[in-house]
ZAKOL-470393 format. One line per field, with one value per residue: residue number from 1; residue in one letter; x, y, z of N, C-alpha, C in turn. Coordinates in nm, 4 decimals, decimal comma. Last residue first. Example, Ala and Ser with C-alpha at 12.3 -4.5 7.8 and 13.67 -1.06 7.14 Angstrom:
<rs>
num = 2	1
residuo = s	a
n.u = 1,2850	1,3190
n.v = -0,2250	-0,5690
n.w = 0,7080	0,7800
ca.u = 1,3670	1,2300
ca.v = -0,1060	-0,4500
ca.w = 0,7140	0,7800
c.u = 1,2900	1,3200
c.v = 0,0030	-0,3300
c.w = 0,7870	0,7800
</rs>
This chain:
<rs>
num = 108	107	106	105	104	103	102	101	100	99	98	97	96	95	94	93	92	91	90	89	88	87	86	85	84	83	82	81	80	79	78	77	76	75	74	73	72	71	70	69	68	67	66	65	64	63	62	61	60	59	58	57	56	55	54	53	52	51	50	49	48	47	46	45	44	43	42	41	40	39	38	37	36	35	34	33	32	31	30	29	28	27	26	25	24	23	22	21	20	19	18	17	16	15	14	13	12	11	10	9	8	7	6	5	4	3	2	1
residuo = h	n	p	d	p	q	a	a	e	e	p	t	l	l	w	i	r	y	p	n	g	q	a	d	l	l	y	r	i	q	a	d	p	p	l	a	t	p	v	v	i	r	n	s	a	d	r	i	q	a	g	p	g	l	l	v	r	q	g	d	i	e	v	l	m	g	q	v	h	r	i	e	g	r	q	a	d	a	p	i	t	r	l	q	a	l	a	s	p	a	l	g	a	l	l	c	l	a	f	a	r	t	l	k	a	l	t	m
n.u = -0,2456	-0,3075	-0,5494	-0,8000	-1,0418	-1,3893	-1,5758	-1,5822	-1,7030	-1,9337	-2,0378	-1,8554	-1,7274	-1,6001	-1,2849	-1,1392	-0,8616	-0,7132	-0,6244	-0,2907	-0,0306	0,0889	0,0166	-0,2532	-0,3837	-0,6422	-0,8486	-1,1578	-1,3957	-1,6596	-1,8477	-1,9449	-2,2257	-2,2133	-2,1695	-2,2702	-2,0382	-1,8673	-2,0857	-1,9437	-2,0274	-2,0882	-2,0003	-2,1826	-2,0387	-1,9125	-1,5808	-1,4928	-1,2367	-1,0506	-0,9714	-0,6813	-0,8110	-0,9672	-0,7653	-0,8242	-0,8580	-0,8467	-1,0255	-1,0248	-1,0447	-1,2731	-1,2503	-1,3419	-1,4370	-1,7162	-1,6575	-1,6668	-1,7655	-1,5332	-1,4164	-1,2107	-1,0226	-0,7056	-0,5008	-0,4172	-0,2989	-0,4687	-0,7365	-1,0568	-1,2614	-1,5427	-1,8042	-2,0255	-2,0313	-2,0359	-2,3038	-2,4224	-2,3396	-2,4248	-2,6630	-2,6730	-2,5753	-2,6837	-2,9178	-2,8349	-2,7616	-2,9755	-3,1537	-2,9011	-2,9513	-3,2408	-3,2157	-3,0511	-3,2231	-3,4766	-3,4046	-3,5650
n.v = -12,0277	-12,2396	-12,0946	-11,9682	-11,7812	-11,8280	-11,9509	-12,2204	-12,1738	-12,1270	-12,3645	-12,5806	-12,8381	-13,1896	-13,3494	-13,6476	-13,8169	-13,9306	-13,8868	-13,9830	-14,0772	-14,1988	-14,1235	-13,9325	-13,5802	-13,4342	-13,1515	-12,9606	-12,8012	-12,7623	-12,9703	-13,0430	-13,1948	-13,3523	-13,7647	-13,9909	-14,1652	-14,1994	-14,1473	-13,9228	-13,9077	-13,6068	-13,3198	-13,1959	-13,1799	-13,4552	-13,6354	-13,9222	-14,1271	-14,4695	-14,6995	-14,6043	-14,3088	-14,2541	-14,1670	-13,8582	-13,6531	-13,2749	-13,0910	-13,0875	-13,4008	-13,6874	-13,9780	-14,3757	-14,5335	-14,5668	-14,2116	-13,8973	-13,6321	-13,3609	-13,1048	-12,8609	-12,7479	-12,7150	-12,9119	-12,9216	-12,8171	-12,7683	-13,0554	-12,9454	-13,0797	-13,0922	-13,1427	-13,2469	-13,5046	-13,4809	-13,3789	-13,6092	-13,8315	-13,7191	-13,7554	-14,0081	-13,9798	-13,8380	-13,9669	-14,1708	-13,9878	-13,8929	-14,1673	-14,2511	-14,0486	-14,0318	-14,3381	-14,3089	-14,0824	-14,2476	-14,6162	-14,9009
n.w = 1,4964	1,6327	1,7390	1,5331	1,6916	1,7213	1,5702	1,6740	1,9246	1,8203	1,7183	1,7915	1,5548	1,6511	1,7299	1,6447	1,6567	1,4404	1,0694	1,0316	1,0845	1,2554	1,5076	1,4670	1,4735	1,5994	1,5133	1,4820	1,2200	1,1015	0,7985	0,5205	0,6468	0,9948	0,9615	1,0117	0,9139	1,1335	1,4903	1,7656	2,1048	2,2472	2,3191	2,2448	1,9654	1,9334	1,7825	1,6500	1,7588	1,5749	1,5844	1,3383	1,1471	0,8641	0,5197	0,3598	0,0733	0,1128	0,1548	0,4671	0,4736	0,4048	0,5386	0,4965	0,6475	0,3940	0,2283	0,3302	0,5183	0,5972	0,7773	0,8384	1,0716	1,2627	1,5359	1,8733	2,0555	2,2617	2,3267	2,4346	2,6837	2,8171	3,0609	3,0172	3,0779	3,3479	3,4728	3,3533	3,5482	3,7837	3,8402	3,9762	4,1886	4,3177	4,4105	4,5441	4,7623	4,8702	4,9801	5,1098	5,3598	5,3535	5,4713	5,7004	5,8382	5,9033	5,9386	5,7876
ca.u = -0,2138	-0,1759	-0,4265	-0,7023	-0,9375	-1,2809	-1,5736	-1,5425	-1,5704	-1,8875	-2,0309	-1,9932	-1,7426	-1,7280	-1,3677	-1,1919	-0,9241	-0,7380	-0,6574	-0,3733	-0,0427	0,0758	0,1783	-0,1637	-0,3258	-0,5265	-0,8376	-1,0380	-1,3286	-1,5238	-1,8208	-1,9124	-2,1827	-2,2719	-2,1049	-2,3677	-2,1826	-1,8224	-1,9667	-2,0350	-1,9346	-2,0806	-1,8829	-2,2331	-2,0674	-2,0044	-1,6931	-1,5701	-1,3705	-1,1013	-1,0440	-0,8131	-0,7026	-0,9234	-0,8319	-0,7450	-0,9389	-0,7419	-1,0137	-0,9756	-0,9896	-1,2220	-1,3148	-1,2841	-1,3426	-1,6836	-1,6884	-1,6482	-1,7800	-1,6992	-1,4020	-1,3599	-1,0342	-0,7990	-0,5581	-0,5236	-0,2242	-0,4841	-0,6061	-1,0143	-1,0783	-1,4990	-1,6412	-2,0396	-2,0730	-1,9610	-2,1640	-2,4695	-2,3360	-2,3004	-2,6174	-2,7896	-2,5166	-2,5586	-2,9117	-2,8805	-2,6795	-2,8457	-3,1686	-2,9512	-2,8597	-3,1848	-3,3189	-3,0130	-3,1088	-3,4536	-3,4454	-3,4629
ca.v = -12,0169	-12,2759	-12,1016	-12,0119	-11,7621	-11,8317	-11,8346	-12,2125	-12,3029	-12,0541	-12,1760	-12,5122	-12,7216	-13,1356	-13,2509	-13,4979	-13,7552	-14,0089	-13,8949	-14,0283	-13,9211	-14,2917	-14,1340	-14,0001	-13,7077	-13,4712	-13,2591	-12,9307	-12,9870	-12,7695	-12,9264	-12,9493	-13,2073	-13,3376	-13,6167	-13,8948	-14,1455	-14,0480	-14,2296	-13,9755	-13,9620	-13,7750	-13,4154	-13,2134	-13,0812	-13,3708	-13,5760	-13,8333	-14,0944	-14,3203	-14,6225	-14,7046	-14,4071	-14,2931	-14,2542	-13,9640	-13,7163	-13,4006	-13,1010	-12,9400	-13,3100	-13,5530	-13,8403	-14,2197	-14,5076	-14,6419	-14,3272	-13,9632	-13,7917	-13,4577	-13,2692	-12,8684	-12,8248	-12,7156	-12,8594	-12,9867	-12,8460	-12,6738	-12,9586	-12,9940	-12,9946	-13,0774	-13,1402	-13,1246	-13,5128	-13,5480	-13,3603	-13,5087	-13,8504	-13,7164	-13,6460	-13,9579	-14,0646	-13,7688	-13,8244	-14,1899	-14,0808	-13,7824	-14,0738	-14,3466	-14,1068	-13,9652	-14,3007	-14,3489	-14,0416	-14,2028	-14,4986	-14,8270
ca.w = 1,3466	1,5909	1,8125	1,5613	1,6134	1,7798	1,5210	1,6145	1,9320	1,9162	1,5777	1,8333	1,6728	1,6086	1,7477	1,6115	1,7540	1,5303	1,2186	1,0685	1,0300	1,0946	1,4797	1,4722	1,4168	1,5768	1,4989	1,5362	1,3585	1,0801	0,9428	0,5733	0,5611	0,9091	0,9975	1,0653	0,8596	1,0074	1,3612	1,6311	1,9716	2,2085	2,3732	2,3387	2,0633	1,8686	1,8628	1,6378	1,8117	1,5995	1,6584	1,4297	1,2388	0,9659	0,6489	0,4184	0,1425	0,0928	0,0408	0,4197	0,6065	0,3571	0,5178	0,4245	0,7092	0,5097	0,2398	0,1513	0,4701	0,4730	0,7511	0,7938	0,9313	1,2227	1,4001	1,7947	1,9429	2,1775	2,3563	2,2894	2,6029	2,6694	3,0361	2,9800	2,9368	3,2844	3,4533	3,2228	3,4020	3,7826	3,7820	3,8894	4,0830	4,3063	4,3547	4,3830	4,6828	4,8080	4,8185	5,0131	5,2508	5,3251	5,3258	5,6189	5,8066	5,8346	5,9846	5,7890
c.u = -0,1713	-0,1737	-0,3273	-0,5642	-0,8091	-1,1231	-1,4358	-1,5361	-1,4911	-1,7287	-1,9616	-1,9330	-1,8405	-1,7482	-1,4830	-1,2807	-1,0169	-0,8345	-0,7553	-0,4787	-0,2412	0,0540	0,2007	-0,0719	-0,2333	-0,4662	-0,7038	-0,9583	-1,1738	-1,5194	-1,7029	-1,8351	-2,1013	-2,1649	-2,2433	-2,2788	-2,2796	-1,9540	-1,9720	-1,9595	-2,0544	-2,0214	-1,9427	-2,1221	-2,1077	-2,0257	-1,7700	-1,6158	-1,3863	-1,2028	-1,0177	-0,8317	-0,7424	-0,8529	-0,8391	-0,8669	-0,8141	-0,8635	-0,8986	-0,9212	-0,9882	-1,1686	-1,2342	-1,3102	-1,3075	-1,5770	-1,6880	-1,7659	-1,7537	-1,7286	-1,5937	-1,3203	-1,1602	-0,8505	-0,6632	-0,5762	-0,2435	-0,3863	-0,5554	-0,8486	-1,0860	-1,3940	-1,6138	-1,8684	-2,0128	-1,9066	-2,0536	-2,3550	-2,3211	-2,2816	-2,4678	-2,7523	-2,5514	-2,5251	-2,8044	-2,8985	-2,7027	-2,7858	-3,0744	-3,0025	-2,8619	-3,0263	-3,2702	-3,1318	-3,0666	-3,3682	-3,4050	-3,4745
c.v = -11,8450	-12,1062	-12,1374	-12,0670	-11,8801	-11,8665	-11,7802	-12,0983	-12,2294	-12,0794	-12,1461	-12,4155	-12,7008	-12,9484	-13,1682	-13,4782	-13,6054	-13,9343	-13,8985	-13,9521	-13,9641	-14,1140	-14,2179	-14,0075	-13,8331	-13,5653	-13,3447	-13,1111	-12,8865	-12,8315	-12,9007	-12,9054	-13,0218	-13,2333	-13,5166	-13,7642	-14,0949	-14,0380	-14,1337	-14,0338	-13,9938	-13,7925	-13,5863	-13,3274	-13,0625	-13,2586	-13,4930	-13,7931	-13,9129	-14,2671	-14,4963	-14,6931	-14,4843	-14,3197	-14,2632	-14,0934	-13,8486	-13,5304	-13,2128	-13,0194	-13,1817	-13,4470	-13,7519	-14,1293	-14,3691	-14,5082	-14,4227	-14,1550	-13,8409	-13,5517	-13,2676	-13,0271	-12,7874	-12,7061	-12,8010	-12,8940	-12,8818	-12,6976	-12,8958	-12,9638	-13,0361	-13,0221	-13,1760	-13,0868	-13,3043	-13,5134	-13,4000	-13,3995	-13,7053	-13,7662	-13,5889	-13,8603	-14,0284	-13,8605	-13,8261	-14,0617	-14,1350	-13,8456	-13,9407	-14,2334	-14,1460	-13,9562	-14,1649	-14,3616	-14,1528	-14,1282	-14,3943	-14,6408
c.w = 1,3713	1,4908	1,7644	1,6221	1,6862	1,6753	1,6131	1,5173	1,7490	1,8802	1,7041	1,6971	1,6419	1,6423	1,6537	1,7241	1,6855	1,6689	1,2858	1,1228	0,9682	1,0228	1,3129	1,4716	1,4585	1,5306	1,5445	1,5944	1,4253	1,2084	0,9917	0,7184	0,5824	0,8282	0,9102	1,0395	0,8883	0,9243	1,2109	1,5187	1,9056	2,0880	2,3430	2,3624	2,1680	1,9563	1,8764	1,7251	1,7387	1,6368	1,6861	1,5485	1,2974	1,0830	0,7857	0,4987	0,2202	0,2051	0,0494	0,2459	0,4806	0,4421	0,4479	0,4141	0,6590	0,6360	0,3687	0,1947	0,3543	0,5018	0,6852	0,7316	0,9249	1,0867	1,3552	1,5951	1,8289	2,0979	2,2264	2,3263	2,5417	2,6474	2,8983	2,9793	2,9191	3,1277	3,3895	3,2889	3,2936	3,5725	3,7378	3,7490	3,9941	4,1454	4,2641	4,3395	4,5337	4,7399	4,7926	4,9053	5,1463	5,2526	5,3108	5,4974	5,7227	5,7943	5,8846	5,8230
</rs>
């Protein structure tokens, strides 16, 4: 293998290794996502702002690093933004960082 081919292969491996970390940092919370406080009750049952609701089918809860979190791993009384599905069940939930929680609610 020539030096040029080795250099290209190394550069490709380096870029491939950095891509997942770059994608993990992209965090877009829709402007129409509602704000609330969540806690896990049991199974797929959570409490948002004191109201018990079932998570929608295929619901995703994302932490501050944009990783998926299971409902049982929710921190107590976590600040969130969330979207509801057609049946009114939360199906996309983002746990807010302290900086995000300190920002004013764009919906109010």
